[in-house]
C-alpha positions in Angstrom: 83.6 -0.9 138.1 83.8 2.9 137.7 83.7 2.6 133.9 80.6 0.4 134.0 78.9 3.0 136.4 79.6 5.8 133.9 78.3 3.8 131.0 75.0 3.1 132.9 74.7 6.8 133.8 75.1 7.7 130.1 72.5 5.1 129.0 70.1 6.4 131.6 70.6 10.0 130.5 70.2 9.1 126.8 67.1 7.1 127.6 65.5 10.1 129.5 66.3 12.4 126.5 64.6 10.0 124.1 61.7 9.6 126.4 61.2 13.4 126.6 61.5 13.6 122.9 58.8 11.1 122.3 56.0 13.0 124.0 54.4 16.5 124.1 52.1 18.2 126.6 48.9 19.8 125.4 46.7 21.9 127.6 45.1 25.2 128.5 47.4 28.2 128.6 45.7 29.5 131.7 44.3 27.5 134.5 41.7 30.1 135.4 40.2 33.3 133.8 37.5 35.9 134.4 35.0 36.1 131.6 32.5 39.0 131.3 29.0 38.1 130.3 26.7 40.7 128.6 23.0 39.7 128.9 22.2 38.1 125.5 21.4 34.7 124.0 25.1 33.8 123.7 27.9 33.2 126.2 31.3 33.3 124.5 34.3 31.9 126.3 37.7 32.4 124.6 40.6 30.0 125.4 44.1 29.2 124.3 45.7 25.7 124.0 49.5 25.5 124.2 51.8 22.6 123.1 55.0 22.0 125.0 57.6 19.7 123.6 59.9 19.2 120.6 57.2 18.4 118.1 54.1 20.0 116.7 51.4 17.9 115.0 50.2 18.8 111.6 46.5 18.8 110.4 47.0 15.4 108.8 47.9 13.9 112.2 44.3 14.6 113.2 45.0 15.5 116.8 41.6 16.8 117.8 40.4 18.0 121.2 36.9 18.2 122.5 36.0 20.7 125.2 32.9 20.5 127.5 32.0 22.2 130.7 31.4 20.5 134.1 27.7 21.5 133.8 25.4 19.1 131.9 22.7 21.8 131.7 25.2 24.3 130.2 26.4 21.7 127.7 22.9 21.5 126.2 23.6 25.0 124.8 27.1 24.2 123.6 27.7 24.7 119.8 30.9 23.6 118.0 33.4 22.3 120.6 35.9 20.2 118.6 39.1 21.8 117.4 42.0 20.5 115.4 45.5 21.1 116.9 48.2 21.9 114.4 50.3 24.7 115.9 52.1 25.5 119.1 49.3 27.8 120.2 45.6 27.5 119.3 43.2 30.3 120.1 39.5 29.5 119.8 36.2 30.3 121.4 33.4 28.2 122.8 29.9 29.5 122.2 27.0 28.5 124.4 23.9 29.6 122.4 20.3 29.7 123.4 18.4 27.4 121.1 14.7 27.6 120.2 13.9 24.3 121.8 11.1 24.2 124.4 12.6 21.1 126.0 15.7 23.1 127.0 15.9 25.2 130.1 15.8 28.9 129.8 19.4 30.0 128.9 19.3 33.3 130.8 17.9 31.6 133.9 20.8 29.1 133.8 23.4 31.9 133.5 21.6 33.8 136.3 21.9 30.7 138.6 25.7 30.7 138.0 26.0 34.4 138.8 23.7 34.0 141.9 26.0 31.3 143.3 29.7 31.8 142.9 29.8 32.4 139.1 32.3 29.6 138.6 32.3 26.7 136.2 35.0 24.6 134.6 36.1 23.8 131.0 37.4 20.3 130.5 39.4 18.7 127.7 37.9 15.3 127.2 40.3 12.3 126.8 41.7 12.3 123.3 40.3 9.9 120.8 43.8 9.9 119.3 46.6 10.4 121.8 49.7 10.0 119.6 51.1 10.8 116.2 54.2 9.8 114.2 57.3 11.7 113.3 60.0 9.8 111.3 58.5 6.5 112.3 58.6 7.6 115.9 55.4 7.6 117.9 54.9 10.9 119.8 52.5 10.6 122.8 50.2 13.5 123.6 49.6 14.2 127.3 46.9 16.6 128.6 48.5 19.1 131.0 46.5 20.9 132.4 43.2 19.5 131.1 40.9 21.8 133.1 40.3 25.6 133.1 38.2 27.4 135.7 36.0 30.2 134.5 34.8 33.0 136.8 31.7 34.5 135.3 31.0 38.2 135.8 28.0 40.1 134.6 28.8 43.2 132.5 26.9 46.0 134.1 25.5 48.4 131.6 27.5 51.5 132.1 25.5 54.6 133.2 26.8 56.7 130.3 25.9 53.9 127.8 22.2 53.9 128.8 22.1 57.6 129.4 24.1 59.9 127.2 24.8 63.7 127.3 26.2 65.4 124.2 27.5 69.0 123.7 28.5 70.5 120.4 27.6 72.8 117.6 25.1 73.0 114.7 26.2 73.5 111.1 24.8 75.9 108.5 25.0 74.2 105.1 23.1 76.9 103.1 26.1 78.6 101.5 29.1 77.0 103.0 29.8 74.7 106.0 30.1 76.8 109.1 29.1 76.5 112.7 26.1 78.6 113.8 25.0 77.8 117.3 25.1 75.6 120.4 23.8 72.0 120.3 23.0 69.8 123.3 21.2 66.5 123.8 20.4 64.1 126.7 19.0 60.7 125.7 18.2 57.4 127.2 18.5 54.1 125.3 17.0 51.1 127.2 16.2 48.4 124.6 15.6 45.5 127.1 13.1 46.5 129.7 9.9 44.5 129.1 7.9 42.1 126.9 9.5 38.6 126.9 9.3 36.1 124.1 8.9 32.3 124.5 12.6 31.9 125.2 12.5 34.5 128.0 14.3 37.2 126.0 13.2 40.8 126.3 12.1 42.5 123.1 10.6 45.8 124.4 12.3 48.9 125.5 12.3 52.7 125.5 14.3 55.4 123.7 13.7 59.0 124.8 15.5 62.3 124.9 15.6 66.1 125.1 17.6 68.2 122.7 18.2 71.8 121.6 19.4 72.7 118.2 19.1 75.3 115.4 18.3 75.1 111.7 18.6 77.8 109.1 16.8 78.5 105.9 17.7 81.1 103.3 14.7 81.5 101.0 16.4 82.6 97.8 13.3 81.7 95.8 11.6 84.6 97.7 14.2 87.2 96.7 12.5 90.3 95.4 13.1 94.0 94.7 11.0 96.2 97.0 10.8 99.9 97.9 12.5 101.1 101.1 12.8 104.3 103.0 16.0 104.7 105.0 16.4 107.6 107.5 19.8 109.3 107.0 19.5 112.2 109.5 17.3 112.3 112.5 18.2 114.9 115.1 16.0 115.1 118.2 16.3 118.9 118.1 15.0 119.2 114.5 11.4 119.1 113.4 12.4 117.3 110.2 14.2 114.2 109.1 16.2 113.4 106.0 15.3 110.2 104.2 16.4 108.3 101.1 13.9 106.6 98.8 15.2 103.6 97.1 14.5 100.0 95.9 16.5 97.1 97.3 17.1 93.4 96.5 15.8 91.6 99.6 16.3 87.9 100.6 14.6 86.6 103.7 16.7 84.3 106.0 15.0 82.3 108.8 16.5 80.6 111.7 14.7 78.1 114.0 15.8 77.6 117.6 14.3 74.2 118.5 13.7 72.6 121.9 12.4 69.1 121.5 11.3 66.1 123.5 10.7 62.6 122.0 9.9 59.2 123.3 9.9 55.9 121.3 8.5 52.5 122.3 11.1 50.0 120.9 9.9 46.6 119.7 12.7 44.5 118.5 12.0 42.8 115.2 15.5 41.7 114.2 18.7 40.9 116.1 21.8 39.5 114.3 23.5 36.5 115.7 26.5 38.4 117.0 24.3 41.2 118.4 25.9 43.9 116.2 22.8 44.8 114.1 19.4 45.4 115.5 16.1 46.6 114.0 13.1 47.9 115.9 9.6 48.9 115.1 9.0 52.1 117.2 5.8 54.1 117.8 7.1 57.7 118.3 5.7 60.8 119.9 7.6 64.2 119.8 6.9 67.8 120.6 9.1 70.7 119.5 9.0 74.3 120.6 10.3 76.4 117.7 11.3 80.1 117.9 11.4 81.3 114.4 13.4 84.4 113.7 13.3 86.0 110.2 15.9 88.6 109.1 16.8 89.9 105.7 19.9 90.2 103.6 19.6 93.1 101.2 21.6 95.2 98.7 20.8 98.5 97.1 19.2 98.3 93.7 18.1 101.9 92.7 18.3 105.1 94.6 15.6 107.8 94.0 17.4 110.5 95.9 17.0 112.1 99.3 14.4 114.5 100.7 13.6 116.2 104.0 10.1 115.6 105.5 8.4 116.8 108.7 9.0 114.5 111.7 5.3 114.1 112.1 5.2 112.4 108.7 6.8 109.3 110.3 3.4 108.5 111.8 2.1 107.8 108.4 1.2 104.1 108.0 2.8 103.7 104.6 6.0 105.4 105.6 6.2 103.3 108.8 5.7 100.1 106.7 8.5 101.0 104.4 10.8 101.9 107.3 10.2 98.5 109.0 10.6 96.3 105.9 14.0 95.0 107.2 13.0 94.7 110.8 13.7 91.3 112.4 10.6 89.3 113.2 10.2 86.5 115.8 7.4 83.9 116.1 7.1 81.2 118.7 5.0 78.0 118.1 4.9 74.3 118.6 5.0 71.3 116.3 3.9 67.8 117.3 4.7 64.5 115.6 3.1 61.1 116.1 4.2 58.3 113.9 6.0 54.9 113.4 9.7 54.6 113.0 12.1 51.8 112.1 15.3 52.5 114.2 18.3 50.5 113.1 21.5 50.2 115.1 24.8 48.8 113.9 27.6 48.5 116.5 31.2 47.3 116.5 34.1 48.1 118.8 34.8 51.4 117.0 31.6 52.9 115.8 27.8 53.0 116.1 25.7 53.8 113.1 22.0 54.7 113.5 19.3 55.2 110.9 15.7 56.0 111.7 13.0 56.7 109.0 9.7 57.8 110.5 6.3 58.6 109.0 3.1 59.8 110.6 0.8 62.7 111.4 1.1 65.8 113.5 0.5 69.5 114.0 2.4 71.8 111.6 2.0 74.9 113.8 1.1 78.1 112.0 1.6 76.7 108.5 -1.2 76.2 106.1 -4.1 75.5 108.5 -6.7 74.0 106.2 -9.9 72.1 107.0 -8.6 68.9 105.5 -5.8 66.8 107.1 -3.5 66.6 104.1 -1.1 69.0 105.6 -0.7 67.0 108.8 1.3 64.1 107.2 5.1 64.3 107.9 8.2 62.4 107.0 11.4 62.3 109.1 14.8 60.7 108.5 17.4 60.7 111.2 21.0 59.4 111.4 24.0 59.5 113.6 27.5 58.1 113.6 29.4 57.8 116.9 33.2 57.2 117.1 33.3 55.3 120.4 36.9 55.8 121.5 36.5 59.6 121.9 32.7 59.9 122.0 32.5 62.1 118.8 29.0 62.1 117.3 27.9 63.3 113.9 24.1 63.7 113.9 21.5 64.9 111.4 17.9 64.8 110.4 15.5 66.0 107.7 11.8 66.5 108.5 8.9 68.0 106.6 5.1 68.2 106.7 4.4 67.2 103.2 1.6 69.6 102.2 2.2 72.4 104.6 3.6 75.7 103.3 6.9 75.0 105.0 10.5 74.2 103.9 12.1 71.0 105.2 13.9 71.3 108.5 17.5 70.2 108.0 19.8 69.9 111.0 23.4 68.7 111.0 25.5 68.9 114.2 28.8 67.6 115.6 29.1 66.9 119.4 31.2 65.3 122.1 29.9 62.8 124.6 30.1 64.0 128.2 30.6 61.3 130.9 27.5 61.6 133.0 28.8 59.0 135.4 31.8 61.1 136.3 29.7 64.3 136.6 27.2 62.7 139.0 29.7 60.7 141.1 31.3 63.3 143.3 34.1 60.8 144.2 35.5 61.1 140.6 
């Protein structure tokens, strides 16, 4: 009797092993997950499917799962939702995409309704059309465990320092060699989705604006010339005479521009890539720049005509004063205005942002070449920046010129670091 009992236990044990070996469990890796939604035309929900058991189906076994949500309205926007299972872990994404179909409800309104309520919906693996496959003539059953995954949807709030940016850095002088020359700063606002809705309810109008301070340099080597100069060698207050040297010098003017500018652009979105990483805008632009122009001179001696002593009263002579002041620094303050149309282009991925902005229009060139016709009022502008997002490092530059004004192009290159405005404003941080 005891022997029979042992035999029955062994048979039962072997039967259980064979039973376990003849099935696998397929289901979501996590039963619940928090997903962040950034306002756009697409809701992306990543998920992982795991297989538990002694067998893994191959592609030829055609074990396919179909995933839907528990919301019939949301499923109207569901794109590809069938996936072939051929590994122990399958990582995929569901995409709910707004479609240009007037019969469908507005996608953003639907998402807003989820967020307004509790922000929860459920992903469901539908019953399998094929729930077994064969290994060595053995039929392996596929069981769905777990077959549901709860999604808690959270709206990604636009970070303060993403919409409003503050940069501090330095300008570069590229005339002779790369070197830093002055302080650079900028505060800007980038708000692309503020107003103007299309038929699908998506915003396509926004604003970009900013204030900046930079410096540009221009060494006018083409204006190098030799010119007469009088230099005072001895000038004692107790003497009635001064000793001067008459000579000719090689003189090259060098001009720096300290610029304080304000700009504003009305952004009208004309292209937005499917994955939101590339955007093109048409942008009417207005800008005013206060420029403080400082001209100094680099010079070297060319020919000396010797020294002489002259009465102190001779320094009042207009010609002598003119020769004495040839190398004096000169400063001029004026304003440039610019009104035009730009085509801002933004490319973003996780690591960098690339920005290009060609602009053309009309404006006021300040004190340069004021003629009765308007041909000197046309300008061109090209701007760019590259931002390394992890550390907030920004390389920024621009070239601008009034085409027919007697004016060199303004070229500005600077390197700066983003300052976290949110932490500066929030006293608790």
